[in-house]
SEPANU-835941 format. One record per residue (C-alpha): residue in one letter; x, z, y. Coordinates in steps of 0.25 Angstrom, whole numbers, plus 5000, padded with zeros to 4 digits. Each point is the difference from the previous one (the first is absolute). Last residue first. Layout:
! residues N
aXZY...
! end
This chain:
! residues 128
k494450915017i500249865003k498949924994g500049884991k500949885001l501349975008g500249865003a500650025014e498949955005s499150094993v500750125008d499349965011m500750115010v499250095009a500649995014t498749935006a499250134995p500750085010l500650134997t499450145004e501050115001p501049915008l501349984994a501250035009v501249914997l501450035000f500849885000i501449954994r500549865005y500349884994d500249885010y499349884994s500149945015d498649965003v499250074990r500850135003f500150084988g499650124990r500450124993v499050115001v500050155001v498650055001q499450115007n498750044995n500250155004d500150034986n501349924999i500249864995d501249924995v500649874996a499149895005d500549874999s499749875007l499550035013r499849885009v500250025014g499749905012t499450125008e498949905006a499350014987p499550155001l500550084987l499250044990k500049864995s501450024996m499650114991d499349924991y499050094994v499750024984k498650074998g499750104990n499950135009r501349965008w501149924995l501049955010v500849885001a501349945005k500049864997a501049914993s500049855001y500749995013a501150084993e500249894991a500049895011a501050105008l501049984990n500049845001p500150025016m498749955007k499549865005n498650044994n500049874992e501550004997a499950154995i498749984992k500849884994e501250084996r499150104994l499349914991s501449944995d500550134997a498750054992f499250105008s499750144999f498750045007s499850145005a499350135002t500750115006g499850145001v499250125005i498950094994d499150095007g499550114991k499850105011n501150084996n501049885003v500549894991s501249924999k500749884994a498849924993i500649864996t499149884998r500349874993f499649855001s500749894993s500449865004n500349864996p499750024986
! end
């Protein structure tokens, strides 16, 4: 196959919120094509497919969609969450692919627009 989908949970807080990464792993030829089409470095193409995610109440949220679009930041790997809903996240600026570490404060109520459609990733069934 040209790609595979995987998720990795990295941290959980006392409220049961889980953060981690959801990503596609591409064959080398497909990764090069993505890099070329998106005018990005080859290594960034792999990171471009990764999403920092939050699992809360049976739903998976794309953490990049919790940020205002004008920030120009894509979050690719959530590594830790504390009991105050603060998440340490790796990400990059979409205009330069410059990697950074961010501290993101999660709202108590998450927008429905940030919920990931896991059926697009080829996952079947419900997330528990």
